[in-house]
N, C-alpha and C positions, 0 to 999 in steps of 0.2 A: 503493500500500501504507499511504503515511503517514494517508491518510486515515480508512482503517480501520481502522489501530492508534490512533490518534486518538480514533475513536470508541468503539471498546471498552474503551480507556482513560479514558474520560466516563462512559462506563454504570455501570463498574465505583466510579468515583469516586462517583457519584450512588445505587449500591447501600451503598454506604457510609455517604455521609449519610443515609439513608434507615434504615440501622442504627440509627443511632448516636441516631439523631430517637428511634426507638423503643423502644433502651435506654433511654434517657432518661426516657422518657412510662412507660416500664414501672417503673423505680427510682424516680421522683420519684409517681406514684403508688401505689406500694408502702410508700413512705415515710409517706405519708399516709392510709393504711389503718388500716398501727400504731400513728399518733397517735390516731385518731380511734376504735380500737379500744383504745387506753388509757384514751381519756377515757373510753369507756362502761363500764369496767369498775372506775374510779370513781366514776361516777355509780353504779352499780348497788351497790356497797361501802356509799355513802354512802345511797343507798334502804333495802340491809340495814340499816344503824347505826341510822336513823333508825324504822323498823319495831321493829326489839329494845329501843328506846327509849320507842315507845309500848307495847309489850306489858308493859313494867315502868317505866310511867308512875309517878307518885305524884302528889299535890296542888302539888308545887313545878316538875311540870314542864309545859314550854311545850306545849302538845298540837300547838296550832293552826300552831306553825312545825314540827312535824316532818308533820301532815298536808299544810302546803304544799310539804314534801322531797318526801315522795311522790308529790304531785299533778303534780311538777313535772316525773316522767318521764312523757315521751308520746311517747317512740319505741322506747323497750329493749320489748321483748316479756318480760316477766319471768312466773312460775307460782311461789308457794310452799306448800312439801307439809309434812306432819307429818312426825316418827320412823319413821310408818308407811306412807309415801309416799300417802299421803291429800291431796288437791289441797285447800289454805283459799282460799285469793284467788290470780286472777291478773289483769294488766293488760297493755293493748295488744298483744290477741289480734282476732281476726273476733270484732267485737262481734253479729253473729247468730249466732255458734255457740260460744259462750262458755256456755253452757248442755247443750253437748252431749259428754257425758263421752268417747266415744272421740274426738273430732276432740280435747280437751283431752291427755290420754293420749298421742297421736300427739305433740302439742307437744311433751308433756315428753320422748319418748323423745329427738327432735331437739335440745333444749336438752342431757339430758346428754351425748351426743355432740357439742355442741359446746364446752363450758365444764365445767369442775369446780364445785360449788353453794356458796353461801355460807350458813356453819353462822348458825344463830339462836340465842344461848343464851336460853330462855324461862324455864325452873323449873333453878334451883342447886343447889336441894337434891337435885333426883332425874335431875341433868345430861342434861334434855331439850330435845330440838334441831329446830327450823324448819329446813327447808332451801329456800334461792331459787337456783331454776335461774333462768338467760336466754339468750336468743338477741341475734346481732348484730343492730342496727337496719337497717330495709330499706335506706336511706339507704349504711350501709357495706357490705352487700351488691354493692349498686347500684354502687359506687363500687370495689370488686374486680373488677367485669364492666367499668367504664369503659375499662380500656387495649386489649381484645380489642375492643368494639366501634368505640372511636378508632383501632387501627392497621387494621380492616377497613377501615374507613369512607376512611383514606388511600389503603392500597394500592385499594379502588377506586376513587378519585379517581384514582390516579397512572395506573392501566390507564387508564382512559377517556382522560386527560390525552395519554397516550403514544399510543395508536390514533388520537387525533385530531391529535395533531403530526406521527406516523407516515403518515397521510393526506395531510394540508396539504402537508408535504414531498414525499410522492410524485409527487401531484398537481403542485407547482412544480415537479420538476425535470422531470416529461412535457413540461411547457409550455415547459420551459427549452430539453428535446432538440430539441423541434418548432420551437419559436423558432429555434433556430441549423441545423437542418436546410433551414428557409424559407430566411433569411437568408442561407445558402450559397450556395442556389441561386439565391435574386433577385442578389448578389452578385457570381455566375456569370454570371449571364444574358444581361446586357448586352455585357459582351467576346464572349461567345460567339456572341453573336446578330451583331454587330459582323462577327465571321471567316467568320461563315456567307455575309454580302453581298458583303464580300470577295472572298470565295473563289469564286463565282461571279458574280463582274466578272472575275475571271481566266483562265474557265475558256472566257468571252467570247472569242474567235479576232479580234473586233475592236478591243479593249481597248489602248488605245495609253501610258495613264499607269499602265502600271506600277509604276515606280518610287513613286508618288503614292501606291497603293496597297500595295508590299511597307513603307511609313513606316506607314501607318494597322494596318496587320499587326504592327508592334514594337508599336505604342503598346498594343495589344490583348493583345497577350503580355506587356507587361511590368506592366499592370493585373491582368493574369491571377497573375503573379508576386507583387505587391502583396497580392492577395486572399489565396494561399497563404502569406503571411509572417506578415499577420494572423492567420489562424485556428492556426496552427504557435505563436504566441505567448500565443494564450490557454491559460492553465495554466499556464506557464512563466515566470521571473524577465527582464523585458527588462531589455536594456541602455541605461540613459538616455544622453543625450548634450546639451551645451550647443550648442544650436540657435537660428539668428535664428530665433525663432517669428515674428515678422510675414511672411518667406519662408515658411514652413509652411503658414499661414494664407491668403495669398494665392495657391497652389499647391492647396489645396484646392477654393478660391473657386471660380479658372478652370475647375477641375475639373466643379463646379456647374454654373456657367453656360452651358458646351456640352452641359447634357445637360437642361436646364428648363425653363420656357418663360420666351419675351422679356419676361411681364410681371412677372417677379419680378426684383426689381434690388437689388446686392450692393453693401455699401459697406465698405473697413475701413481704418479708424480708429485711428493708434498714435502716444503721446505720444514715440516711441525705437523709428526703425525698425531700431533694428542691436539693440535688447534680447536677450539671451539667456534661454533658459528650458532645464529640463532636460528631456527628452523623449525618448522611442520615438519615431521620427518615422510610420512607417508604422500607430501606433496610436494615437497624438495626430490623425492624422490623419483615421480612421477617427472618432474621435469628433465632430470637427466637421462629417463628413458626414452624420453619424445627427443631430444639434442640429440641424443647416440643411434636412434633409428633414422633419424633425420639424414646423420652422417653416413651410415651403412647405406642410406637409397642412393646417396650424393655419389657414393663409389663401388653403386652397383654391386656389393656384395663383400668385396673385397679391395682390401687394404690394411692402415692402421689409425686406430683412436687414443690420442693420448689426452689425459685431464691432468693437468698441472693445478696444484693447490696452492698459494700463495698468501701467507698472513702480512700486516702490515698494519701497525699503531691497532684502530678497534675494527680494521676492517679482513675482511677473508675473499682474496679474488681466486675465480674457479675458472680457468680458458680449457675449452674442449677441443681439440684439434683433429681434424681429419684429412685425408688426403684423397679430400674427393675430386668434384668437375669445379669446384669454387662457384662464388656468387658474383653475377652482374656489378659493376657499380650503380647500375642503373636500379638494380633488383632491390640494394641491399634495407632502404627504406621500406620496402614493401614485406619482407619475407614473413612479418611477425601480423600483418593481418591476417582476419580468418579468409579461408579460400585460394590463400596463394600458398601452389605448388607444384612441383615439375614431375609429378606422377600423373600418367594418363586415368587412373582411378581413384586417386585419393583426393581428400577432402580438404585438407588445409587447415587441421585447425591445430597439428601439435603443436608450433612454434607459437600460436596466441594465447595456446593453454598456460603453456611457459610464461610466456611475458604477462601475463594475468597473474600465478601465481609469486611471479619473482618480486612485480613491482607494486602491485596492488595488495598482497597479504604479504606478503614479506619485507615489505620497505626498501625490495632490492633495486638492482639494476642489470637491464640483459642487454647485451646490444652486440651486432656484427664487430669482434675487435679488429679481425684483417680476412681478407678473401684476394684469393689468385688465382682465376681459372685457368682451370686445369692442373692445378697443385693442389688446392684445399681450401679449407676455412676453419676461421678460431674464432668460438663464440665466447663472450665473458660474462661471467655473471660474477655482481657484487653484493656480499651479503654482511650484515652485521655481525661484526665478533661475539663471543659470547665469554661471562665470566664465570671462572670456579665459583661456588659457595664457598 
């Protein structure tokens, strides 16, 4: 339930963050729109004053300067009318339709709905005015709509990303479930087959070495108990104890020796035979098995596996070397991902499980220390050292 609660909490957090981003975008864009609208209003007032001075110009008036101010407006649509609402002049409208009176009247109605006109007194004696109407520029109108476009694109991107990640997550989960079920079957297959063989021998009335068979029965039952314990610890917090790491690794190697080709050579080297490490034996034993099995596959069942144990301060370093085909540099970051495998019938879960067990359950590290194509690979495991009581 905690997983689903955390998932729901993260969804809410992401929604709130997205809402904050959208609100900030709207607020900031609205601020820019208001600022640009103020600037455009100032520009129109300047244009109106220049027009007024041009109308009332005398010999001392700098007409060229006033004309420059009027020409400077290249974005804001304006229409100048007289006191009887007759159109005198226009600027920045559709150049192909400026002679169409219906078009100009429609534009005038739109301008009247947007802004109050600017009065330009041109006959003081008779108090006659011209009226300057204007609309927001195309840039200002586009800027007003920009937040909506922006939010739409963000929402679309988030939706596509969510669907893509959900699909990828479901695919990975399916891969893990399939891999776990096959791994379970694989783990149980060997002892079950062995038990069936011993059972058939017991049914043979002529069997004389029943004591030996019962001992083998006990070994296989213990193996089944170990497998059950391993899988029961996946998903829970295992207890770590200070254990002689050399003994754990040697036991795992001895188990592998009896079940692999005689053409595979094993060697365990330790600078301190009594070195302690904080481990959960059933799970760590599983890691060693998975890496060694992966190495055997990489060597095609023929070569050497060397396990070097080094202690330094409060850390224990374990290097597992093989003489296999190596890992290309581009693949070194993906070898621990679920589904990665070089076998035609593999399910690619061994190294993924190893990484989870070491990093999540032992608070250690596991990585590809070195790898040379066609010469071999070295995996390094770093564990916390243990202290004697």
